[in-house]
C-alpha positions as CSV (number, residue, x, y, z in Angstrom):
1,X,2.1,-13.2,-13.0
2,X,0.8,-11.2,-10.1
3,X,0.6,-7.4,-9.8
4,X,-0.5,-5.0,-7.1
5,X,-2.2,-1.9,-8.5
6,X,-2.7,0.7,-5.6
7,X,-4.9,3.6,-6.4
8,X,-4.4,6.4,-3.9
9,X,-7.2,8.5,-2.4
10,X,-9.2,9.2,0.7
11,X,-12.2,7.2,1.9
12,X,-15.5,8.8,2.5
13,X,-18.2,10.3,0.3
14,X,-16.9,13.8,0.9
15,X,-13.8,12.9,-1.1
16,X,-15.6,11.3,-4.1
17,X,-15.0,13.1,-7.3
18,X,-12.1,15.1,-6.0
19,X,-8.7,15.5,-7.7
20,X,-6.9,13.7,-4.9
21,X,-9.1,10.6,-5.5
22,X,-8.2,10.1,-9.1
23,X,-6.2,6.9,-8.1
24,X,-9.4,5.4,-6.6
25,X,-11.3,6.4,-9.8
26,X,-8.8,4.7,-12.0
27,X,-8.6,1.4,-10.1
28,X,-12.5,1.4,-10.0
29,X,-12.5,1.7,-13.8
30,X,-10.0,-1.2,-14.0
31,X,-12.2,-3.4,-11.8
32,X,-15.3,-2.5,-13.9
33,X,-13.5,-3.3,-17.2
34,X,-12.3,-6.6,-15.8
35,X,-15.7,-7.5,-14.2
36,X,-14.2,-7.5,-10.7
37,X,-15.9,-6.2,-7.5
38,X,-14.3,-4.5,-4.5
39,X,-14.7,-6.0,-1.0
40,X,-13.6,-4.4,2.2
41,X,-10.6,-6.2,3.5
42,X,-7.7,-5.4,5.7
43,X,-6.5,-1.8,5.3
44,X,-8.1,-1.5,1.8
45,X,-11.0,-2.1,-0.5
46,X,-9.7,-5.1,-2.6
47,X,-10.6,-6.6,-5.9
48,X,-8.9,-9.3,-8.0
49,X,-9.0,-8.6,-11.7
50,X,-7.7,-11.0,-14.4
51,X,-6.2,-9.7,-17.6
52,X,-4.4,-11.7,-20.3
53,X,-3.3,-14.4,-17.9
54,X,-2.2,-11.9,-15.3
55,X,-3.6,-11.4,-11.8
56,X,-4.2,-7.7,-11.0
57,X,-4.7,-7.2,-7.2
58,X,-6.4,-3.8,-7.0
59,X,-6.5,-1.9,-3.8
60,X,-8.0,1.4,-2.6
61,X,-6.4,2.0,0.8
62,X,-8.8,2.8,3.7
63,X,-5.9,4.4,5.6
64,X,-6.4,7.9,4.1
65,X,-3.8,9.3,1.7
66,X,-1.2,10.2,4.3
67,X,-0.9,6.6,5.5
68,X,-1.1,4.8,2.2
69,X,2.2,3.0,2.8
70,X,0.6,0.9,5.5
71,X,-1.8,-0.7,3.1
72,X,0.7,-0.9,0.2
73,X,3.3,-2.6,2.4
74,X,0.7,-5.0,3.9
75,X,-0.7,-6.1,0.5
76,X,2.7,-6.5,-1.1
77,X,3.7,-8.8,1.8
78,X,0.4,-10.7,2.0
79,X,0.4,-11.4,-1.7
80,X,4.2,-11.9,-2.0
81,X,4.5,-9.4,-4.8
82,X,7.8,-7.8,-5.5
83,X,7.9,-4.0,-5.6
84,X,8.7,-3.9,-9.3
85,X,5.3,-5.6,-9.9
86,X,3.5,-2.9,-7.9
87,X,2.1,0.2,-9.6
88,X,0.9,3.2,-7.4
89,X,-1.6,5.4,-9.2
90,X,-1.9,8.9,-7.9
91,X,-2.7,12.6,-8.6
92,X,0.1,15.1,-9.4
93,X,-0.1,18.9,-9.3
94,X,3.2,19.3,-11.1
95,X,1.7,17.9,-14.3
96,X,-0.9,19.7,-16.4
97,X,-4.5,18.3,-16.3
98,X,-4.7,14.9,-18.0
99,X,-1.0,14.3,-18.6
100,X,0.3,10.9,-17.6
101,X,3.8,10.1,-16.3
102,X,4.8,6.5,-15.5
103,X,8.2,6.0,-13.9
104,X,10.1,3.1,-12.3
105,X,11.0,5.2,-9.3
106,X,11.3,8.8,-8.2
107,X,10.9,11.4,-5.6
108,X,7.7,12.2,-3.9
109,X,7.2,15.6,-5.4
110,X,5.7,16.6,-2.0
111,X,2.9,14.0,-2.3
112,X,2.1,12.8,1.2
113,X,0.9,9.4,0.0
114,X,4.2,8.7,-1.7
115,X,6.1,10.0,1.3
116,X,4.5,7.4,3.5
117,X,5.0,4.6,0.9
118,X,8.7,5.5,0.6
119,X,9.0,5.5,4.4
120,X,7.4,2.1,5.0
121,X,8.9,0.4,1.9
122,X,12.3,2.0,2.8
123,X,12.7,2.8,-0.8
124,X,11.4,4.9,-3.6
125,X,12.2,2.2,-6.2
126,X,8.6,1.1,-7.1
127,X,6.7,2.0,-10.3
128,X,4.1,4.8,-10.2
129,X,1.6,6.3,-12.6
130,X,1.0,10.0,-12.0
131,X,-2.1,11.7,-13.4
132,X,-1.8,15.4,-13.8
133,X,-4.4,17.5,-12.0
134,X,-2.8,20.8,-12.8
135,X,-1.9,23.6,-10.4
136,X,-4.5,26.3,-11.0
137,X,-4.7,27.5,-7.4
138,X,-3.5,30.5,-5.4
139,X,-0.3,30.3,-3.3
140,X,-1.0,28.4,-0.1
141,X,-4.2,26.8,-1.4
142,X,-2.9,23.4,-2.7
143,X,-4.8,21.3,-0.1
144,X,-8.1,23.0,-1.0
145,X,-7.3,22.5,-4.7
146,X,-6.5,18.8,-4.6
147,X,-9.5,18.1,-2.3
148,X,-11.7,20.1,-4.6
149,X,-13.9,18.9,-7.4
150,X,-13.1,18.9,-11.1
151,X,-14.2,21.8,-13.2
152,X,-17.1,21.0,-15.6
153,X,-14.8,21.0,-18.6
154,X,-12.4,18.6,-16.8
155,X,-15.3,16.3,-15.7
156,X,-16.3,15.9,-19.4
157,X,-12.7,14.9,-20.4
158,X,-12.2,12.5,-17.4
159,X,-13.8,9.3,-18.9
160,X,-11.5,9.3,-21.9
161,X,-8.5,10.1,-19.7
162,X,-9.3,7.4,-17.2
163,X,-9.7,4.9,-20.1
164,X,-6.2,5.9,-21.2
165,X,-4.9,5.3,-17.7
166,X,-6.4,1.8,-17.7
167,X,-4.7,1.1,-21.0
168,X,-1.4,2.2,-19.4
169,X,-1.9,0.0,-16.4
170,X,-2.8,-3.0,-18.6
171,X,0.3,-2.2,-20.7
172,X,2.5,-2.2,-17.5
173,X,1.3,-5.7,-16.7
174,X,1.6,-7.1,-20.2
175,X,4.4,-5.4,-22.2
176,X,6.4,-4.2,-19.2
177,X,7.3,-0.9,-17.6
178,X,9.7,0.5,-20.2
179,X,7.5,-0.1,-23.2
180,X,4.4,1.1,-21.3
181,X,6.3,4.3,-20.4
182,X,7.2,4.9,-24.1
183,X,3.6,4.3,-25.2
184,X,1.6,6.1,-22.5
185,X,3.7,8.9,-21.1
186,X,2.3,12.1,-22.6
187,X,4.3,15.1,-23.6
């Protein structure tokens, strides 16, 4: 079985270690755990990971967050992967820091990456894994917040949380969406 795992983020060293790039961080951890390496390919950094007989096609779009749909659509078509076998991994300010929420579909919650994916796939019916980054910012400062760096306390907790996200992704590919949601969605 083939799966597309799309971690959302922005390219460029100025975005490394920011809340908005947690999707990149998670797919990088998946690649590392599977012994896969990223190469620059069309519209994304791409890696092929193998896990329990499954092919996990990992991408980090090079289109910047607001045009993520261009890369997701291209790779779904190129690899002939159905939308239900795709998992978009992203940050979410509506969830407290470290909370995970996997869903089969849903609204964008104002997330520009999801807006573009919905637009280009002409649907919001594709799985996504949201990683809570919290919303501890003053009114009107959301962009600065998501493009900002983690606090020292958050940075210490990230390795364990990213590991849990990797387990959730592997679960999605092996036990299916419903069971993975039951196991990994946090209260």
